[in-house]
C-alpha positions in Angstrom: 72.3 154.1 89.6 69.3 153.0 87.5 71.1 154.3 84.5 74.2 152.2 85.1 72.1 149.1 85.8 70.2 149.7 82.6 73.5 150.0 80.7 75.0 146.8 82.2 71.8 144.9 81.3 72.0 146.2 77.8 75.6 145.3 77.4 74.8 141.8 78.7 72.0 141.4 76.2 74.4 142.6 73.4 77.0 140.1 74.5 74.4 137.3 74.5 73.2 138.3 71.0 76.8 138.6 69.7 77.6 135.2 71.0 74.5 133.7 69.5 75.3 135.4 66.2 78.9 134.1 66.4 77.6 130.6 67.0 75.2 130.8 64.1 77.8 132.2 61.8 80.2 129.3 62.7 77.4 126.8 62.0 76.7 128.6 58.7 80.4 128.5 57.8 80.6 124.8 58.5 77.5 124.2 56.3 79.0 126.3 53.5 82.4 124.6 53.8 80.9 121.1 53.7 78.7 122.1 50.7 81.8 123.5 48.9 83.9 120.4 49.6 81.0 118.2 48.3 80.8 120.3 45.2 84.6 120.1 44.7 84.5 116.3 45.1 81.6 116.1 42.6 83.6 118.3 40.1 86.7 116.2 40.5 84.7 113.0 40.0 83.1 114.3 36.8 86.5 115.6 35.6 88.0 112.1 36.1 85.1 110.4 34.3 85.4 112.9 31.4 89.2 112.3 31.1 88.8 108.5 31.1 86.1 108.8 28.4 88.3 111.0 26.3 91.3 108.7 26.6 89.2 105.7 25.7 87.9 107.6 22.7 91.3 108.6 21.6 92.6 105.1 22.0 89.9 103.6 19.8 90.3 106.4 17.3 94.1 105.6 17.1 93.5 101.9 16.6 91.0 102.6 13.8 93.4 104.9 12.1 96.2 102.3 12.3 94.0 99.6 10.7 92.6 101.9 8.0 95.9 103.5 7.1 97.9 100.2 6.6 99.2 99.7 3.1 100.3 96.8 1.0 103.8 96.3 -0.3 102.9 98.3 -3.4 101.7 101.2 -1.2 98.1 100.5 -2.0 95.4 100.7 0.8 94.8 97.3 2.4 91.2 96.8 1.5 90.9 93.5 3.4 91.5 95.3 6.7 89.1 98.1 5.7 86.3 95.6 4.9 87.0 93.7 8.2 86.7 97.0 10.1 83.4 97.9 8.4 82.0 94.4 9.1 83.0 94.7 12.7 81.4 98.2 12.9 78.1 97.0 11.3 77.9 93.9 13.6 78.3 96.2 16.6 75.6 98.5 15.3 73.2 95.6 14.6 73.8 94.1 18.0 73.0 97.4 19.7 69.8 97.7 17.7 68.7 94.2 18.6 69.3 94.9 22.3 67.2 98.1 22.0 64.4 96.1 20.4 64.5 93.4 23.1 64.3 96.0 25.9 61.3 97.7 24.3 
């Protein structure tokens, strides 16, 4: 009798610990799944930003190439456009330097 009572009490304790472990494992799974989903969202956001930056860079590069590769009627390079581009580039550079000096 005592042996059977001891066995039932042990089995009840095992069931309780199993249910606790099951509960904790579900909590752990939820934490892990939320963490994974947050990481995926962060990855997708960074990927989107990177793609936008690359497309903007390619667009600017295409425009520069178009302006610098234009030719005159005699198939000579159009120096006027090249000088305008360089002037625009230098103005942009000077403006950024001035802003840096003002912030300092």
